[in-house]
VOLOTI-164523 format. One line per 2 residues: number of its first residue (from 1); their letters; for each residue x negated, z negated, y of N, C-alpha, C, O. Coordinates in steps of 0.05 Angstrom, whole numbers, always signed. Layout:
// residues N
NUM	A	X/Z/Y/X/Z/Y/X/Z/Y/X/Z/Y  ... $
***
This chain:
// residues 136
1	XX	+534/+356/+904/+543/+378/+900/+546/+389/+927/+561/+378/+944  +532/+412/+931/+543/+425/+956/+562/+449/+959/+557/+468/+945 $
3	XX	+579/+449/+973/+607/+462/+973/+606/+486/+995/+605/+480/+1019  +607/+511/+985/+605/+533/+1001/+631/+529/+1021/+653/+526/+1011 $
5	XX	+628/+529/+1046/+653/+522/+1061/+672/+547/+1068/+694/+545/+1078  +659/+574/+1062/+673/+595/+1063/+692/+601/+1035/+704/+622/+1031 $
7	XX	+692/+580/+1019/+707/+582/+992/+726/+556/+996/+737/+546/+976  +730/+546/+1018/+746/+520/+1019/+775/+532/+1027/+776/+549/+1045 $
9	XX	+793/+524/+1016/+829/+523/+1020/+838/+501/+1022/+833/+484/+1004  +852/+495/+1044/+868/+467/+1049/+891/+476/+1046/+896/+497/+1056 $
11	XX	+910/+461/+1031/+940/+459/+1038/+946/+435/+1047/+939/+414/+1037  +962/+437/+1071/+969/+412/+1092/+996/+404/+1074/+1006/+418/+1056 $
13	XX	+1004/+382/+1084/+1031/+373/+1081/+1050/+377/+1097/+1049/+369/+1121  +1069/+391/+1087/+1091/+402/+1108/+1099/+372/+1132/+1095/+348/+1127 $
15	XX	+1109/+383/+1151/+1117/+364/+1166/+1144/+375/+1182/+1148/+399/+1181  +1162/+360/+1194/+1186/+366/+1206/+1179/+390/+1231/+1160/+386/+1245 $
17	XX	+1192/+407/+1233/+1191/+430/+1255/+1162/+446/+1247/+1149/+457/+1264  +1156/+446/+1224/+1133/+463/+1216/+1147/+498/+1216/+1167/+505/+1204 $
19	XX	+1133/+511/+1231/+1145/+539/+1241/+1130/+564/+1226/+1142/+585/+1223  +1107/+561/+1218/+1092/+581/+1210/+1073/+574/+1184/+1062/+553/+1184 $
21	XX	+1070/+590/+1164/+1059/+583/+1138/+1028/+579/+1141/+1014/+566/+1127  +1021/+593/+1163/+989/+584/+1171/+983/+554/+1187/+961/+547/+1197 $
23	XX	+1004/+541/+1186/+1003/+514/+1195/+998/+497/+1168/+986/+476/+1167  +1010/+509/+1147/+1006/+495/+1118/+987/+505/+1101/+982/+490/+1083 $
25	XX	+972/+530/+1100/+953/+535/+1082/+925/+545/+1107/+927/+561/+1126  +906/+533/+1101/+880/+540/+1120/+860/+551/+1098/+851/+538/+1080 $
27	XX	+855/+576/+1104/+834/+593/+1091/+807/+594/+1109/+805/+603/+1131  +793/+583/+1096/+765/+579/+1113/+751/+603/+1112/+740/+612/+1133 $
29	XX	+751/+614/+1094/+740/+642/+1085/+745/+661/+1108/+727/+674/+1120  +776/+661/+1115/+788/+686/+1139/+778/+668/+1161/+764/+682/+1176 $
31	XX	+779/+641/+1170/+783/+633/+1195/+771/+606/+1194/+784/+585/+1195  +738/+608/+1192/+724/+578/+1195/+731/+567/+1216/+729/+543/+1214 $
33	XX	+739/+574/+1242/+749/+560/+1268/+774/+536/+1258/+776/+513/+1267  +789/+546/+1242/+813/+535/+1227/+803/+506/+1221/+813/+486/+1232 $
35	XX	+780/+506/+1201/+772/+488/+1186/+758/+467/+1212/+763/+443/+1213  +745/+478/+1225/+731/+461/+1248/+753/+443/+1266/+750/+419/+1270 $
37	XX	+770/+457/+1274/+795/+448/+1289/+806/+430/+1273/+816/+411/+1285  +806/+429/+1247/+817/+410/+1234/+805/+383/+1233/+816/+362/+1239 $
39	XX	+782/+388/+1225/+762/+361/+1226/+746/+351/+1253/+732/+330/+1254  +748/+365/+1270/+745/+352/+1298/+771/+346/+1307/+771/+340/+1331 $
41	XX	+793/+345/+1296/+814/+334/+1311/+823/+311/+1302/+842/+300/+1313  +807/+298/+1276/+817/+277/+1264/+834/+279/+1241/+852/+263/+1238 $
43	XX	+831/+298/+1224/+850/+297/+1203/+849/+275/+1183/+828/+264/+1176  +872/+268/+1173/+876/+242/+1160/+883/+253/+1134/+897/+273/+1131 $
45	XX	+870/+237/+1110/+877/+241/+1081/+907/+248/+1075/+912/+264/+1057  +926/+236/+1088/+949/+238/+1085/+964/+265/+1093/+985/+272/+1083 $
47	XX	+952/+277/+1113/+964/+300/+1124/+954/+324/+1103/+958/+347/+1109  +942/+317/+1082/+930/+337/+1070/+942/+337/+1038/+940/+316/+1025 $
49	XX	+953/+359/+1029/+962/+361/+1002/+945/+366/+981/+949/+354/+960  +927/+382/+983/+905/+385/+973/+876/+402/+983/+876/+414/+1005 $
51	XX	+857/+401/+967/+837/+418/+975/+825/+431/+951/+817/+420/+930  +824/+459/+957/+815/+480/+939/+790/+492/+940/+777/+491/+961 $
53	XX	+781/+501/+922/+758/+520/+919/+770/+550/+908/+759/+571/+909  +790/+544/+901/+809/+575/+881/+830/+579/+902/+844/+562/+912 $
55	XX	+829/+603/+908/+846/+610/+934/+877/+616/+917/+900/+611/+926  +869/+627/+891/+895/+630/+878/+912/+604/+873/+936/+605/+875 $
57	XX	+902/+585/+867/+915/+557/+860/+927/+553/+887/+951/+548/+889  +909/+554/+910/+915/+543/+937/+940/+548/+943/+957/+532/+948 $
59	XX	+943/+584/+944/+962/+595/+950/+990/+594/+936/+1010/+601/+948  +988/+584/+912/+1005/+579/+889/+1021/+551/+900/+1046/+549/+900 $
61	XX	+1003/+530/+909/+1018/+506/+915/+1029/+507/+943/+1050/+496/+950  +1010/+524/+961/+1021/+527/+991/+1051/+539/+987/+1069/+526/+996 $
63	XX	+1056/+563/+973/+1079/+580/+972/+1104/+558/+957/+1127/+559/+964  +1097/+544/+941/+1114/+526/+932/+1124/+507/+955/+1147/+503/+962 $
65	XX	+1107/+498/+964/+1116/+483/+991/+1131/+495/+1014/+1150/+485/+1026  +1118/+516/+1018/+1134/+533/+1039/+1158/+540/+1033/+1174/+544/+1051 $
67	XX	+1164/+542/+1007/+1193/+552/+994/+1214/+530/+1001/+1237/+534/+1009  +1200/+503/+996/+1216/+483/+1004/+1223/+474/+1033/+1242/+460/+1039 $
69	XX	+1204/+484/+1050/+1211/+484/+1080/+1232/+503/+1086/+1251/+498/+1100  +1229/+530/+1074/+1247/+546/+1082/+1271/+551/+1069/+1287/+569/+1075 $
71	XX	+1272/+534/+1049/+1300/+534/+1037/+1318/+525/+1054/+1338/+538/+1055  +1316/+502/+1071/+1331/+491/+1088/+1341/+512/+1118/+1359/+510/+1134 $
73	XX	+1321/+531/+1115/+1325/+551/+1141/+1340/+574/+1133/+1346/+579/+1110  +1345/+588/+1153/+1365/+616/+1144/+1348/+632/+1127/+1324/+635/+1131 $
75	XX	+1360/+640/+1109/+1354/+659/+1087/+1347/+689/+1099/+1357/+697/+1119  +1328/+705/+1085/+1316/+724/+1095/+1341/+747/+1093/+1355/+749/+1072 $
77	XX	+1346/+761/+1114/+1364/+782/+1113/+1368/+793/+1092/+1345/+797/+1083  +1385/+803/+1078/+1390/+823/+1056/+1388/+849/+1064/+1381/+865/+1046 $
79	XX	+1393/+859/+1084/+1389/+886/+1095/+1362/+897/+1090/+1348/+897/+1110  +1351/+907/+1069/+1329/+919/+1067/+1322/+944/+1086/+1298/+949/+1090 $
81	XX	+1342/+960/+1099/+1334/+976/+1111/+1330/+971/+1141/+1318/+987/+1154  +1341/+947/+1152/+1340/+933/+1177/+1315/+923/+1178/+1299/+928/+1197 $
83	XX	+1309/+907/+1155/+1284/+893/+1153/+1257/+911/+1159/+1239/+906/+1174  +1261/+937/+1140/+1237/+956/+1140/+1240/+967/+1167/+1218/+970/+1178 $
85	XX	+1260/+973/+1181/+1257/+981/+1210/+1244/+964/+1230/+1231/+973/+1249  +1249/+936/+1225/+1235/+921/+1243/+1206/+914/+1241/+1190/+907/+1258 $
87	XX	+1202/+918/+1208/+1173/+916/+1198/+1155/+939/+1215/+1134/+934/+1227  +1168/+964/+1214/+1153/+984/+1225/+1150/+984/+1253/+1129/+993/+1261 $
89	XX	+1169/+973/+1272/+1167/+967/+1291/+1145/+948/+1302/+1136/+949/+1324  +1139/+931/+1287/+1117/+910/+1290/+1095/+918/+1286/+1076/+909/+1299 $
91	XX	+1091/+940/+1264/+1067/+958/+1252/+1059/+971/+1278/+1037/+967/+1290  +1079/+985/+1286/+1069/+1002/+1313/+1058/+991/+1335/+1040/+1000/+1350 $
93	XX	+1068/+970/+1336/+1053/+949/+1364/+1026/+940/+1352/+1006/+938/+1366  +1026/+933/+1322/+998/+926/+1318/+983/+943/+1319/+961/+938/+1330 $
95	XX	+989/+969/+1308/+968/+994/+1309/+966/+1000/+1333/+943/+1006/+1338  +983/+1001/+1358/+974/+1010/+1382/+953/+985/+1396/+936/+989/+1413 $
97	XX	+959/+967/+1388/+941/+940/+1400/+912/+942/+1389/+893/+934/+1402  +909/+955/+1361/+881/+952/+1352/+869/+981/+1344/+847/+985/+1333 $
99	XX	+887/+1000/+1351/+877/+1031/+1350/+871/+1033/+1319/+850/+1043/+1311  +891/+1024/+1302/+883/+1033/+1273/+910/+1042/+1263/+931/+1030/+1269 $
101	XX	+911/+1063/+1248/+934/+1071/+1236/+936/+1075/+1205/+916/+1080/+1192  +959/+1073/+1194/+960/+1073/+1165/+974/+1097/+1157/+995/+1099/+1169 $
103	XX	+968/+1118/+1138/+977/+1139/+1128/+987/+1133/+1102/+970/+1132/+1085  +1013/+1130/+1093/+1013/+1121/+1069/+1039/+1135/+1054/+1058/+1135/+1070 $
105	XX	+1045/+1142/+1037/+1064/+1152/+1024/+1073/+1136/+1000/+1058/+1133/+980  +1100/+1124/+1000/+1106/+1109/+979/+1090/+1078/+978/+1077/+1073/+998 $
107	XX	+1091/+1063/+962/+1078/+1042/+957/+1083/+1021/+976/+1064/+1008/+984  +1107/+1018/+987/+1125/+996/+1003/+1139/+981/+991/+1159/+990/+979 $
109	XX	+1132/+958/+991/+1148/+939/+980/+1168/+921/+990/+1157/+905/+1005  +1195/+916/+989/+1209/+905/+1005/+1218/+876/+987/+1235/+879/+969 $
111	XX	+1208/+853/+993/+1215/+830/+975/+1243/+818/+981/+1252/+821/+1003  +1255/+806/+963/+1279/+791/+967/+1273/+764/+972/+1293/+752/+979 $
113	XX	+1248/+749/+972/+1240/+726/+969/+1214/+726/+988/+1199/+746/+989  +1208/+703/+1003/+1181/+702/+1018/+1160/+702/+997/+1160/+687/+977 $
115	XX	+1141/+718/+1002/+1114/+716/+989/+1087/+716/+1005/+1085/+726/+1027  +1066/+703/+993/+1049/+705/+1008/+1032/+736/+1005/+1031/+744/+982 $
117	XX	+1021/+751/+1025/+1013/+777/+1024/+987/+778/+1036/+985/+777/+1061  +966/+779/+1021/+939/+787/+1034/+930/+815/+1031/+942/+830/+1015 $
119	XX	+910/+823/+1046/+897/+846/+1048/+869/+849/+1037/+855/+830/+1044  +858/+865/+1024/+829/+875/+1022/+821/+882/+1050/+833/+898/+1064 $
121	XX	+799/+866/+1056/+788/+870/+1081/+764/+891/+1082/+751/+893/+1103  +759/+907/+1062/+741/+931/+1062/+745/+951/+1080/+752/+973/+1070 $
123	XX	+741/+950/+1106/+747/+971/+1122/+731/+995/+1126/+735/+1012/+1143  +710/+993/+1103/+693/+1020/+1097/+700/+1043/+1076/+691/+1066/+1073 $
125	XX	+721/+1030/+1063/+733/+1046/+1037/+756/+1069/+1052/+759/+1092/+1044  +769/+1057/+1073/+794/+1065/+1083/+814/+1061/+1071/+835/+1072/+1078 $
127	XX	+815/+1041/+1045/+836/+1032/+1028/+849/+1011/+1045/+835/+997/+1060  +876/+1007/+1043/+892/+979/+1050/+902/+970/+1025/+923/+980/+1017 $
129	XX	+889/+951/+1009/+908/+941/+984/+920/+914/+992/+906/+895/+1001  +944/+914/+988/+958/+883/+989/+962/+870/+962/+967/+881/+941 $
131	XX	+959/+847/+965/+959/+831/+942/+985/+809/+951/+989/+800/+974  +1001/+803/+930/+1017/+780/+936/+1028/+762/+907/+1025/+770/+884 $
133	XX	+1039/+742/+913/+1049/+726/+894/+1061/+741/+869/+1072/+763/+872  +1059/+730/+847/+1070/+743/+820/+1064/+770/+819/+1082/+784/+809 $
135	XX	+1042/+782/+826/+1041/+809/+827/+1030/+819/+796/+1013/+807/+783  +1042/+841/+787/+1031/+847/+759/+1009/+865/+760/+997/+872/+740 $
***
């Protein structure tokens, strides 16, 4: 059976000192280079939590592991106004780096717990649609 490498999702085992969710979740669809780096670097079976062809299942398991990792770290600041201000500052920097602006009224979600947030990558429509865990 041939597997489409663009539909492979790898959830890595957490390790001490892990800093970034992207070290835990490898999405070959978005970054085929990550997959190549993993296998060329001599990845071991014990380093992998699971291999998936379904993104939703992989994200669910990766988020569960990430919550365990971050549970021991400092909790998210409950001050939503300050978190939103910090987000806008980061978004302004990102917008200026890539020369892309977002005009939106409403539709801002400030979560109380960590979420895996992805965006639809259709640049032709002009729409920016976010998807997150437990979305209705």
